RODO-2510 file (C-alpha; in nm, 4 decimals, decimal comma):
residues 373
     n   res          X          Y          Z
     1     m     0,4210    -2,5112    -2,9564
     2     t     0,4794    -2,3603    -2,6145
     3     a     0,7668    -2,4795    -2,3973
     4     p     0,7735    -2,3302    -2,0470
     5     w     1,0963    -2,2427    -1,8709
     6     l     0,9723    -2,3657    -1,5384
     7     s     1,2210    -2,1885    -1,3145
     8     t     1,1080    -1,8502    -1,4444
     9     l     0,7650    -1,9423    -1,5815
    10     l     0,8761    -1,8192    -1,9235
    11     a     0,6264    -1,9114    -2,1922
    12     v     0,8115    -1,9224    -2,5228
    13     a     0,7429    -2,0705    -2,8633
    14     l     1,0588    -2,1080    -3,0707
    15     a     1,1758    -2,2996    -3,3737
    16     p     1,5319    -2,4287    -3,3600
    17     g     1,7692    -2,2720    -3,6099
    18     p     2,0057    -1,9800    -3,6597
    19     a     1,9513    -1,6526    -3,4764
    20     e     1,6903    -1,4352    -3,6427
    21     a     1,6658    -1,0570    -3,6069
    22     v     1,3094    -0,9403    -3,5415
    23     a     1,1399    -0,6155    -3,4467
    24     a     0,9961    -0,6622    -3,0981
    25     r     0,7967    -0,4874    -2,8301
    26     l     0,9598    -0,4988    -2,4873
    27     f     0,7579    -0,4453    -2,1693
    28     a     0,8441    -0,4318    -1,8009
    29     p     0,5956    -0,3047    -1,5372
    30     g     0,6588     0,0564    -1,4453
    31     h     0,8209     0,1314    -1,7803
    32     p     0,6824     0,2350    -2,1191
    33     i     0,6651    -0,0199    -2,3974
    34     a     0,9934    -0,0123    -2,5884
    35     r     1,0448    -0,1120    -2,9492
    36     a     1,3766    -0,2612    -3,0505
    37     e     1,5427    -0,5218    -3,2676
    38     i     1,6141    -0,8467    -3,0861
    39     r     1,7568    -1,1803    -3,1927
    40     v     1,5784    -1,5109    -3,1412
    41     d     1,7219    -1,8605    -3,1646
    42     a     1,6629    -2,1993    -3,0011
    43     g     1,8063    -2,0623    -2,6768
    44     g     1,5493    -1,7861    -2,6550
    45     p     1,5396    -1,4134    -2,7218
    46     r     1,8373    -1,1798    -2,6826
    47     v     1,7592    -0,8159    -2,6086
    48     p     1,9511    -0,4865    -2,6071
    49     l     2,1763    -0,4270    -2,3085
    50     a     2,0499    -0,0708    -2,2575
    51     w     1,6916    -0,1900    -2,2051
    52     i     1,7875    -0,4617    -1,9592
    53     e     2,0001    -0,2208    -1,7563
    54     k     1,7050     0,0177    -1,7341
    55     v     1,4321    -0,2263    -1,6308
    56     a     1,6198    -0,4944    -1,4352
    57     g     1,8428    -0,2855    -1,2083
    58     v     2,1582    -0,4622    -1,3246
    59     e     2,5027    -0,3279    -1,4057
    60     r     2,7808    -0,4475    -1,6309
    61     r     3,0966    -0,5725    -1,4564
    62     k     3,4152    -0,7642    -1,5254
    63     l     3,4375    -1,0918    -1,3350
    64     p     3,7688    -1,2173    -1,1898
    65     s     3,7807    -1,4594    -1,4830
    66     g     3,7895    -1,1631    -1,7202
    67     e     3,4381    -1,2315    -1,8509
    68     s     3,1844    -0,9537    -1,8900
    69     a     2,8702    -1,0029    -1,6816
    70     l     2,5473    -0,8363    -1,5810
    71     c     2,5187    -0,8259    -1,2019
    72     r     2,2746    -0,7318    -0,9324
    73     g     2,4450    -0,7643    -0,5991
    74     a     2,6199    -1,1019    -0,5907
    75     v     2,4124    -1,2481    -0,8741
    76     c     2,5938    -1,2282    -1,2085
    77     v     2,5216    -1,3608    -1,5556
    78     p     2,8010    -1,3720    -1,8152
    79     i     2,7333    -1,1806    -2,1387
    80     d     2,9213    -1,1272    -2,4621
    81     d     3,1954    -0,8693    -2,4821
    82     g     3,1497    -0,5656    -2,7013
    83     p     3,0111    -0,2153    -2,6656
    84     d     2,6416    -0,3074    -2,6939
    85     p     2,5846    -0,6853    -2,6704
    86     l     2,2474    -0,8531    -2,6879
    87     v     2,1571    -1,0128    -2,3540
    88     p     2,0060    -1,3654    -2,3404
    89     i     1,6872    -1,3457    -2,1376
    90     e     1,6669    -1,7096    -2,0214
    91     p     1,9774    -1,7216    -1,7957
    92     l     1,9207    -1,3683    -1,6689
    93     a     1,5590    -1,4387    -1,5729
    94     k     1,6579    -1,7617    -1,3999
    95     a     1,9335    -1,5914    -1,2043
    96     l     1,7146    -1,3030    -1,0875
    97     g     1,4049    -1,5152    -1,0182
    98     a     1,2220    -1,3045    -1,2761
    99     t     0,9115    -1,3823    -1,4776
   100     a     0,9586    -1,3554    -1,8527
   101     v     0,7126    -1,4251    -2,1326
   102     f     0,8013    -1,4263    -2,5013
   103     d     0,5319    -1,4526    -2,7673
   104     a     0,7020    -1,5733    -3,0847
   105     e     0,4012    -1,4911    -3,3022
   106     t     0,3898    -1,1223    -3,2090
   107     n     0,7518    -1,0848    -3,0896
   108     d     0,6364    -0,9381    -2,7590
   109     l     0,8746    -0,9869    -2,4673
   110     l     0,7444    -0,9239    -2,1145
   111     l     0,9720    -0,9163    -1,8119
   112     r     0,9023    -0,8649    -1,4437
   113     v     1,2044    -0,8581    -1,2139
   114     p     1,1373    -0,8898    -0,8382
   115     p     1,2767    -0,6184    -0,6095
   116     a     1,6339    -0,6687    -0,4983
   117     p     1,6750    -0,8094    -0,1444
   118     p     1,7174    -0,5373     0,1228
   119     a     2,0809    -0,6315     0,1751
   120     v     2,2915    -0,7780    -0,1028
   121     a     2,6612    -0,8494    -0,1312
   122     t     2,8584    -0,6195    -0,3572
   123     a     3,1295    -0,8647    -0,4615
   124     p     3,0660    -1,0215    -0,8035
   125     a     3,0028    -1,3930    -0,8181
   126     p     3,1990    -1,6036    -1,0623
   127     s     2,8918    -1,7859    -1,1875
   128     p     2,5132    -1,7382    -1,2044
   129     a     2,3118    -1,8098    -0,8904
   130     a     1,9475    -1,9012    -0,9147
   131     a     1,7080    -1,7155    -0,6873
   132     p     1,4215    -1,9043    -0,5266
   133     d     1,0738    -1,8638    -0,6711
   134     a     0,8552    -1,6135    -0,4912
   135     a     0,6300    -1,7691    -0,2289
   136     p     0,2534    -1,7206    -0,2668
   137     a     0,0729    -1,4794    -0,0402
   138     s    -0,0276    -1,6252     0,2954
   139     p    -0,2913    -1,5099     0,5443
   140     d    -0,0121    -1,3929     0,7752
   141     a     0,1094    -1,1566     0,5033
   142     f    -0,2228    -0,9722     0,5150
   143     a    -0,1216    -0,8102     0,8453
   144     a     0,1617    -0,6240     0,6730
   145     p     0,1017    -0,2647     0,5608
   146     l    -0,0558    -0,2252     0,2186
   147     d     0,2393    -0,0697     0,0383
   148     l     0,0825    -0,0318    -0,3073
   149     v     0,0850     0,2878    -0,5107
   150     l    -0,2015     0,3306    -0,7584
   151     p    -0,2996     0,6261    -0,9788
   152     d    -0,6102     0,8331    -0,9222
   153     l    -0,8473     0,9185    -1,2076
   154     a    -0,6157     1,1976    -1,3207
   155     g    -0,3136     0,9670    -1,3267
   156     n    -0,1513     1,1024    -1,0117
   157     p     0,0225     0,8318    -0,8036
   158     v    -0,1363     0,7777    -0,4624
   159     p     0,0471     0,5601    -0,2064
   160     f    -0,1739     0,3763     0,0386
   161     d     0,0445     0,4916     0,3243
   162     s    -0,0955     0,8412     0,2612
   163     f    -0,4103     0,7226     0,4433
   164     r    -0,2254     0,6361     0,7630
   165     g    -0,3671     0,7988     1,0711
   166     k    -0,7178     0,6890     0,9699
   167     k    -0,9035     0,3612     0,9638
   168     t    -0,9371     0,2850     0,5930
   169     i    -1,1985     0,0930     0,3982
   170     v    -1,0703    -0,0140     0,0578
   171     f    -1,3595    -0,1004    -0,1729
   172     a    -1,2617    -0,2863    -0,4920
   173     w    -1,5171    -0,2463    -0,7701
   174     a    -1,5198    -0,2232    -1,1500
   175     s    -1,6984    -0,0495    -1,4357
   176     w    -1,7899    -0,3941    -1,5733
   177     c    -1,9493    -0,5035    -1,2427
   178     a    -2,2937    -0,4213    -1,1086
   179     c    -2,1119    -0,3229    -0,7891
   180     r    -2,0549     0,0153    -0,9597
   181     e    -2,4064     0,0933    -0,8394
   182     a    -2,2734     0,0977    -0,4815
   183     l    -2,0614     0,4098    -0,5391
   184     p    -2,3431     0,6468    -0,4333
   185     k    -2,3955     0,4371    -0,1177
   186     w    -2,0281     0,4765    -0,0331
   187     q    -2,0611     0,8521    -0,0878
   188     a    -2,3455     0,8637     0,1642
   189     f    -2,1465     0,6442     0,4023
   190     a    -1,8365     0,8654     0,3769
   191     a    -2,0450     1,1806     0,4327
   192     k    -2,2096     1,0268     0,7384
   193     h    -1,8710     0,9529     0,8962
   194     a    -1,6890     1,2614     0,7707
   195     e    -1,6032     1,3736     1,1255
   196     r    -1,4352     1,0442     1,2103
   197     p    -1,0736     0,9511     1,1358
   198     l    -1,1913     0,7286     0,8510
   199     a    -1,1029     0,7050     0,4818
   200     v    -1,3130     0,5357     0,2158
   201     v    -1,0984     0,4501    -0,0872
   202     a    -1,2591     0,3007    -0,3968
   203     v    -1,0309     0,1053    -0,6314
   204     a    -1,1542     0,0507    -0,9874
   205     v    -1,0242    -0,2855    -1,1073
   206     d    -1,0338    -0,1878    -1,4729
   207     v    -0,7872    -0,2908    -1,7422
   208     q    -0,9552    -0,0220    -1,9555
   209     g    -0,8356     0,2374    -1,7086
   210     a    -0,9794     0,5623    -1,5788
   211     r    -1,1867     0,6305    -1,8899
   212     a    -1,4045     0,3278    -1,8099
   213     a    -1,4400     0,4079    -1,4388
   214     k    -1,4866     0,7853    -1,4474
   215     p    -1,8482     0,8016    -1,5744
   216     y    -1,9694     0,5982    -1,2760
   217     v    -1,7612     0,8003    -1,0300
   218     d    -1,8988     1,1239    -1,1747
   219     a    -2,2556     0,9924    -1,1610
   220     a    -2,2093     0,9052    -0,7930
   221     k    -2,0675     1,2551    -0,7235
   222     a    -1,7991     1,0745    -0,5253
   223     t    -1,5725     1,2961    -0,3169
   224     y    -1,3741     1,0109    -0,1593
   225     p    -1,0499     0,8982    -0,3274
   226     v    -1,0952     0,6763    -0,6322
   227     l    -0,7888     0,4909    -0,7578
   228     v    -0,7434     0,2815    -1,0728
   229     d    -0,5926    -0,0683    -1,0719
   230     a    -0,5574    -0,1486    -1,4419
   231     g    -0,2976    -0,4214    -1,3962
   232     g    -0,4559    -0,6200    -1,1112
   233     a    -0,2043    -0,5218    -0,8416
   234     l    -0,4589    -0,5278    -0,5582
   235     g    -0,5988    -0,8647    -0,6613
   236     e    -0,2495    -1,0061    -0,6986
   237     r    -0,1520    -0,8788    -0,3538
   238     f    -0,4411    -1,0707    -0,1944
   239     r    -0,5047    -1,3470    -0,4538
   240     a    -0,8535    -1,1996    -0,5034
   241     s    -0,9734    -1,2693    -0,8573
   242     y    -1,3191    -1,1168    -0,8200
   243     v    -1,4985    -0,7961    -0,7298
   244     p    -1,6472    -0,6465    -0,5230
   245     f    -1,4432    -0,6945    -0,2087
   246     t    -1,3232    -0,4888     0,0832
   247     v    -0,9875    -0,4696     0,2555
   248     l    -0,9735    -0,2978     0,5945
   249     l    -0,6691    -0,1112     0,7283
   250     d    -0,6025     0,0253     1,0743
   251     e    -0,4575     0,3673     1,1530
   252     d    -0,1049     0,2338     1,1002
   253     g    -0,1906     0,1123     0,7516
   254     r    -0,1841    -0,2554     0,8518
   255     v    -0,4356    -0,4911     0,6944
   256     v    -0,6749    -0,5999     0,9686
   257     r    -0,9110    -0,7898     0,7388
   258     g    -0,9262    -0,8700     0,3795
   259     p    -1,0114    -0,9425     0,1195
   260     r    -1,3784    -1,0224     0,1786
   261     f    -1,6613    -1,0348    -0,0751
   262     f    -1,8842    -0,7325    -0,0171
   263     e    -2,2545    -0,7707    -0,0847
   264     t    -2,3338    -0,4175    -0,2000
   265     r    -2,7121    -0,4628    -0,1690
   266     s    -2,6858    -0,5733     0,1937
   267     e    -2,7575    -0,3201     0,4660
   268     e    -2,5910    -0,5605     0,7078
   269     a    -2,2653    -0,5281     0,5130
   270     f    -2,2733    -0,1500     0,5462
   271     d    -2,3737    -0,1811     0,9136
   272     e    -2,0553    -0,3801     0,9750
   273     m    -1,8550    -0,1019     0,8081
   274     t    -2,0204     0,1438     1,0454
   275     r    -1,9135    -0,0672     1,3411
   276     f    -1,5582    -0,0706     1,2035
   277     a    -1,5673     0,3071     1,1648
   278     v    -1,6802     0,3534     1,5251
   279     q    -1,5152     0,0674     1,7146
   280     g    -1,2332    -0,0513     1,4905
   281     e    -1,1289    -0,4083     1,4156
   282     k    -1,2683    -0,5535     1,7393
   283     a    -1,6187    -0,5073     1,5951
   284     l    -1,5500    -0,7121     1,2823
   285     d    -1,6851    -1,0543     1,1953
   286     t    -1,3818    -1,2841     1,2058
   287     k    -1,5543    -1,5985     1,0773
   288     p    -1,4170    -1,7222     0,7413
   289     a    -1,6327    -1,5983     0,4573
   290     k    -1,7342    -1,8266     0,1697
   291     l    -1,7519    -1,6864    -0,1812
   292     p    -2,0900    -1,7252    -0,3528
   293     f    -1,9103    -1,8275    -0,6754
   294     d    -1,5975    -2,0070    -0,7944
   295     a    -1,3096    -1,7618    -0,8362
   296     t    -0,9421    -1,8352    -0,7941
   297     g    -0,6447    -1,6722    -0,9547
   298     f    -0,3519    -1,4306    -0,9395
   299     e    -0,1307    -1,7288    -0,8648
   300     s     0,0280    -1,7411    -1,2110
   301     p     0,3010    -1,4796    -1,2624
   302     e     0,2517    -1,5117    -1,6373
   303     a    -0,1195    -1,4282    -1,6102
   304     s    -0,0525    -1,1227    -1,3942
   305     l     0,2201    -0,9986    -1,6275
   306     r     0,0000    -1,0394    -1,9331
   307     l    -0,2807    -0,8476    -1,7598
   308     e    -0,0451    -0,5555    -1,6953
   309     f     0,0726    -0,5636    -2,0558
   310     a    -0,2883    -0,5693    -2,1799
   311     a    -0,3625    -0,2544    -1,9797
   312     r    -0,0661    -0,0784    -2,1385
   313     l    -0,1681    -0,1935    -2,4872
   314     l    -0,5173    -0,0531    -2,4348
   315     e    -0,3616     0,2803    -2,3416
   316     e    -0,1881     0,2708    -2,6808
   317     g    -0,5100     0,1780    -2,8601
   318     d    -0,4108    -0,1813    -2,9407
   319     r    -0,7378    -0,3578    -2,8593
   320     d    -0,6508    -0,6770    -3,0461
   321     g    -0,3127    -0,7075    -2,8744
   322     a    -0,4739    -0,6490    -2,5361
   323     l    -0,7355    -0,9184    -2,5981
   324     r    -0,4666    -1,1630    -2,7118
   325     n    -0,2835    -1,1203    -2,3829
   326     l    -0,6007    -1,1288    -2,1728
   327     r    -0,7038    -1,4542    -2,3384
   328     a    -0,3604    -1,6026    -2,2691
   329     a    -0,3937    -1,4926    -1,9059
   330     s    -0,7361    -1,6559    -1,8888
   331     r    -0,6002    -1,9816    -2,0284
   332     a    -0,3394    -1,9758    -1,7529
   333     e    -0,6067    -1,9059    -1,4899
   334     p    -0,9507    -2,0187    -1,6145
   335     t    -1,1336    -1,9272    -1,2898
   336     n    -0,9873    -1,5772    -1,2603
   337     l    -1,3086    -1,3778    -1,3009
   338     v    -1,1282    -1,0437    -1,3078
   339     v    -0,9545    -1,1480    -1,6300
   340     l    -1,2426    -1,3407    -1,7846
   341     k    -1,5115    -1,0775    -1,7372
   342     q    -1,2887    -0,8015    -1,8651
   343     i    -1,2398    -0,9987    -2,1866
   344     w    -1,6167    -1,0133    -2,2192
   345     a    -1,6563    -0,6431    -2,1392
   346     i    -1,4146    -0,5496    -2,4179
   347     e    -1,5567    -0,7992    -2,6690
   348     s    -1,9250    -0,7297    -2,5909
   349     p    -1,9528    -0,3839    -2,4292
   350     e    -2,3266    -0,3736    -2,4916
   351     r    -2,3694    -0,6477    -2,2289
   352     f    -2,1984    -0,4355    -1,9634
   353     y    -2,2314    -0,0679    -2,0453
   354     s    -2,5684    -0,0251    -2,2217
   355     g    -2,7847    -0,0111    -1,9139
   356     a    -2,7656    -0,2800    -1,6471
   357     v    -2,5006    -0,5514    -1,6524
   358     d    -2,6455    -0,8569    -1,8290
   359     f    -2,6025    -1,1373    -1,5741
   360     a    -2,8134    -1,3883    -1,7702
   361     w    -2,5784    -1,3550    -2,0682
   362     q    -2,2785    -1,4070    -1,8425
   363     e    -2,4317    -1,7196    -1,6917
   364     e    -2,4821    -1,8644    -2,0389
   365     r    -2,1220    -1,7900    -2,1290
   366     l    -2,0006    -1,9619    -1,8135
   367     k    -2,2053    -2,2721    -1,8971
   368     e    -2,0649    -2,2815    -2,2500
   369     r    -1,7081    -2,2308    -2,1371
   370     a    -1,5044    -2,5491    -2,1733
   371     p    -1,2796    -2,6439    -1,8777
   372     g    -0,9308    -2,5011    -1,9162
   373     r    -1,0238    -2,2944    -2,2207
***
């Protein structure tokens, strides 16, 4: 039975009773998977202090009442005294506005803590304070600079602000998508406009990582930057649960359009990119674009967190664990095609990687798929 903690979107299945010590895997984005003993009772999991301090940016303090607490700025959560107490996740996640997911069958605990506000008070608070839930992305937010950092095929981190000074075309594709066939076209496009202040950046939306994307990049002899988005960061930033799409940035790194479905077989689509390269954003089509399919997603923090965890599990060779988390993410967001099709690509690679992508097979699977499954 799954009982959500709505304020933090914590999915947890627990049986009431005394605290039980279990061996668990602990995951927070940007950190390696840790393995530690935790305790689980009807109030939720309790995890080692050292891990929480490392991944949540909190510090241990004494409150005016004499209680021990974990604090970030003015937000404090009381904890037990002692040299190395176990920290209850539920009140901490609520106080920090974090997303936490605990799987009681596998003893996997996932935690994503939002960045601290730019300015926070330093005085400790006498009691926990709940942070508001994060607001969904809005069209106005698209004008902000794209401040993501993604690895290239060699694993080197590449910040998007490194492309400032050039108009930038971000092309989101995937090894499991027929849009991989457009990589040679983008190579020709980039070569044609090599003398212009223009960057073409391909982003492989691949939970299987660089090893899945690299053969297609090599075949295209691509010399433009190719980055890997295993955890869905780009899609989450724009609520884009499909590929291919483009995002366009101006010379200051601001998003001037995006995301927009990109028809890779259309010469007109590439002609518009040429106009952007030459004339900038004033040459772009500003009419709302309609998707040729149903795809919504990256609105569930749990789904996004499970996708990131699945990518890390695949790096460790845990295919079954990755599929378990991808399926849970798909149940949370049934029309997120990025999640759904990557499940299929891992389960049935012959339908995606042995020659052309099998669209007829995918259509049959979509017809068979029960609503909300």
